[in-house]
SEKEGU-444814 format. One record per residue (C-alpha): residue in three letters; x negated, y, z negated. Coordinates in steps of 0.2 Angstrom, whole numbers. Example, Ala and Ser with C-alpha at 12.3 -4.5 7.8 and 13.67 -1.06 7.14 Angstrom:
! SEKEGU-444814
rest; px; py; pz
ALA; -62; -22; -39
SER; -68; -5; -36
This chain:
! SEKEGU-444814
rest; px; py; pz
MET; -153; -1012; 35
GLY; -160; -1011; 18
ILE; -166; -989; 19
PRO; -160; -981; 3
ASP; -151; -961; 8
ASN; -166; -958; -5
GLN; -179; -963; 6
GLN; -174; -955; 22
LYS; -188; -942; 26
THR; -180; -934; 43
ASN; -175; -918; 38
GLY; -166; -918; 57
PRO; -164; -924; 73
LEU; -180; -933; 78
SER; -183; -925; 97
SER; -199; -934; 106
VAL; -204; -954; 107
GLU; -221; -949; 94
GLU; -209; -942; 82
VAL; -197; -958; 81
TYR; -213; -969; 82
SER; -222; -959; 68
GLN; -207; -960; 56
VAL; -202; -979; 61
ARG; -221; -985; 56
GLU; -220; -974; 40
MET; -205; -984; 35
ALA; -212; -1002; 41
ALA; -229; -1000; 35
ASN; -221; -996; 17
PHE; -206; -1010; 19
GLU; -194; -1000; 17
PHE; -186; -1013; 30
LYS; -186; -1027; 17
PRO; -196; -1043; 24
GLU; -189; -1053; 39
GLU; -174; -1041; 38
ARG; -166; -1039; 55
LEU; -166; -1019; 58
ASN; -150; -1012; 66
GLU; -154; -1002; 80
SER; -136; -993; 79
VAL; -138; -988; 62
LEU; -157; -985; 62
SER; -155; -971; 78
LYS; -140; -963; 68
ARG; -151; -962; 53
LEU; -165; -954; 63
GLY; -155; -943; 73
THR; -162; -951; 92
SER; -155; -960; 105
ARG; -158; -980; 108
THR; -170; -977; 120
PRO; -186; -969; 111
LEU; -180; -980; 95
ARG; -183; -995; 107
GLU; -199; -989; 112
ALA; -207; -983; 95
LEU; -199; -1003; 88
ASN; -208; -1011; 103
ARG; -225; -1001; 101
LEU; -224; -1005; 82
VAL; -222; -1026; 87
THR; -238; -1025; 98
GLU; -247; -1015; 81
GLY; -238; -1032; 69
LEU; -230; -1018; 58
LEU; -213; -1027; 66
VAL; -208; -1043; 74
SER; -196; -1045; 90
LYS; -189; -1062; 90
GLN; -181; -1064; 109
GLY; -162; -1061; 110
ARG; -161; -1059; 92
GLY; -168; -1042; 91
PHE; -183; -1034; 80
PHE; -185; -1039; 63
CYS; -199; -1031; 48
ARG; -214; -1042; 46
SER; -213; -1057; 33
LEU; -225; -1056; 15
ASN; -233; -1071; 10
PRO; -248; -1075; 3
ASP; -255; -1083; 20
LYS; -254; -1068; 27
ILE; -260; -1057; 16
ILE; -275; -1070; 15
GLU; -278; -1069; 34
LEU; -276; -1050; 34
TYR; -290; -1048; 22
GLU; -302; -1060; 31
LEU; -299; -1052; 45
ARG; -305; -1033; 36
GLU; -318; -1043; 28
ALA; -325; -1048; 45
LEU; -323; -1028; 52
GLU; -328; -1020; 37
THR; -347; -1031; 34
HIS; -349; -1031; 54
ALA; -346; -1010; 54
ILE; -359; -1009; 37
ARG; -371; -1019; 48
LEU; -369; -1008; 62
ALA; -368; -992; 54
ILE; -385; -997; 43
GLU; -394; -997; 60
ARG; -384; -982; 70
ALA; -381; -970; 55
SER; -392; -955; 49
ASP; -397; -952; 31
GLN; -387; -935; 32
GLU; -372; -943; 39
PHE; -374; -955; 23
SER; -375; -942; 13
ASP; -359; -933; 19
ILE; -349; -951; 12
LYS; -360; -946; -6
GLU; -352; -929; -5
PHE; -334; -934; -2
LEU; -335; -948; -16
MET; -342; -936; -28
SER; -327; -922; -22
VAL; -315; -937; -26
ALA; -323; -945; -41
PRO; -313; -934; -55
LEU; -295; -940; -49
TYR; -300; -960; -50
SER; -290; -961; -65
ASN; -278; -974; -75
SER; -264; -959; -74
SER; -267; -957; -55
LYS; -253; -963; -43
ALA; -261; -982; -35
ARG; -254; -973; -17
LYS; -267; -959; -21
ILE; -280; -969; -24
VAL; -278; -979; -10
ALA; -277; -966; 2
PHE; -295; -959; -5
ASP; -301; -978; -2
GLU; -294; -980; 17
GLU; -303; -964; 18
PHE; -320; -969; 12
HIS; -319; -988; 22
LEU; -315; -977; 37
GLN; -329; -964; 36
LEU; -344; -980; 32
ALA; -336; -989; 49
ARG; -334; -975; 60
LEU; -355; -972; 57
SER; -354; -988; 68
LYS; -352; -977; 80
ASN; -339; -992; 88
SER; -323; -984; 89
GLU; -314; -1001; 94
ILE; -320; -1004; 76
VAL; -312; -990; 69
ALA; -295; -991; 75
ALA; -292; -1010; 73
LEU; -297; -1005; 53
GLU; -285; -990; 53
ASN; -272; -1003; 59
LEU; -276; -1014; 47
HIS; -274; -1003; 32
GLU; -258; -999; 38
ARG; -251; -1019; 38
ILE; -261; -1020; 21
ARG; -257; -1003; 12
TYR; -240; -1008; 4
VAL; -249; -1024; -5
ARG; -265; -1013; -10
TRP; -253; -1000; -20
ILE; -250; -1015; -31
SER; -266; -1021; -33
MET; -276; -1006; -33
ARG; -269; -1002; -50
LYS; -278; -1015; -59
LYS; -294; -1009; -52
ILE; -293; -991; -52
ASP; -306; -990; -64
VAL; -319; -998; -53
THR; -316; -994; -37
HIS; -324; -978; -36
GLU; -343; -985; -42
GLU; -339; -1002; -32
HIS; -337; -988; -16
LEU; -354; -977; -25
GLY; -365; -995; -27
ILE; -360; -1001; -8
LEU; -364; -983; 0
ASN; -382; -982; -8
ILE; -388; -998; -3
ALA; -381; -995; 14
ALA; -391; -980; 14
SER; -406; -988; 9
ARG; -405; -1000; 24
ASP; -405; -1016; 16
ILE; -391; -1027; 26
ASP; -391; -1040; 20
GLN; -388; -1034; -1
ALA; -372; -1021; 10
THR; -365; -1033; 19
ARG; -363; -1047; 4
GLN; -356; -1030; -7
ILE; -345; -1025; 5
SER; -338; -1044; 5
SER; -336; -1046; -14
HIS; -325; -1028; -13
VAL; -313; -1031; 0
ARG; -311; -1048; -1
THR; -296; -1058; -11
SER; -294; -1076; -16
ASN; -278; -1086; -15
ALA; -271; -1083; -32
GLU; -273; -1064; -33
ALA; -265; -1062; -15
THR; -250; -1075; -22
GLU; -248; -1063; -36
THR; -249; -1047; -28
VAL; -234; -1054; -14
ARG; -224; -1060; -32
GLU; -226; -1041; -39
ALA; -224; -1032; -25
TYR; -207; -1041; -20
SER; -202; -1034; -38
GLN; -205; -1017; -34
MET; -196; -1017; -16
PHE; -182; -1006; -24
VAL; -195; -995; -34
PRO; -194; -976; -24
VAL; -211; -978; -13
ASN; -217; -959; -22
GLU; -215; -968; -36
LEU; -231; -981; -32
C-alpha cells in the first residue's frame, strides 16, 4: 500500500464521508501513496477504520479533483509524478493567477490591498532558511489565495485551491531553494498590483509562478528521492 504506519494521522475510526474524504485527500496530496501505485481499498478502509462505501465515495471525489486516477476494472491509483504533468499544472497556475490579478486590480479597493500587505509583513520574520519548506509554502498559498479572492470570482479561487493541492508536494521540494527571495517577490507583486499597473503586475506574477522544463525535471527527481521521508520533516 505504501502507507507507513508512522504516517497514519487518524486517532480512531472515521465516522463520516467528509472525515474519510479529508483524510484520504491529505494522503493523496502529500504522495503518501506512491506515484501510479494501485490503492488497496480493503487495507485502506481498515487503516482508516471505515467501511468501503464512504471510502469509495471519497476516492471518486478525489478522482474528479485530479488527486487520484480511476482505471476501469482495475480500481484507483495514485496520480503520476512526471515533469510534463508538473509543467501542465504550472501553466494552468500561471493562467489562473495572471487573470486573477488583472481582475483584482479592476475590482479591489485600496484597503483590500493594504490588508494583504499587513498579512505579508506579519509573516515576514518567519521567512528564514531555517524554516521548513512546508511552512513557507503554506504562507505562499495564503498570499496567492488572498490575492485571487480580490478578483471577486469564486470559481477562480476554487480552481486555485485545487491546484495548490495538486502541486503542493513538489512545491515543498522546490521552495527550499528560494525561501529567501519568495517574500520579497510577493511584496513586489502586491505593490505593483496596488498601483493599478495591470501590464506590469501580470508580467511579474507570470515570472514568479512559471517553471521551466529543466526545473520541473530536477524537482521531480528530488521529489522521488524524498518519497520515504516523513512529511513532517519537509
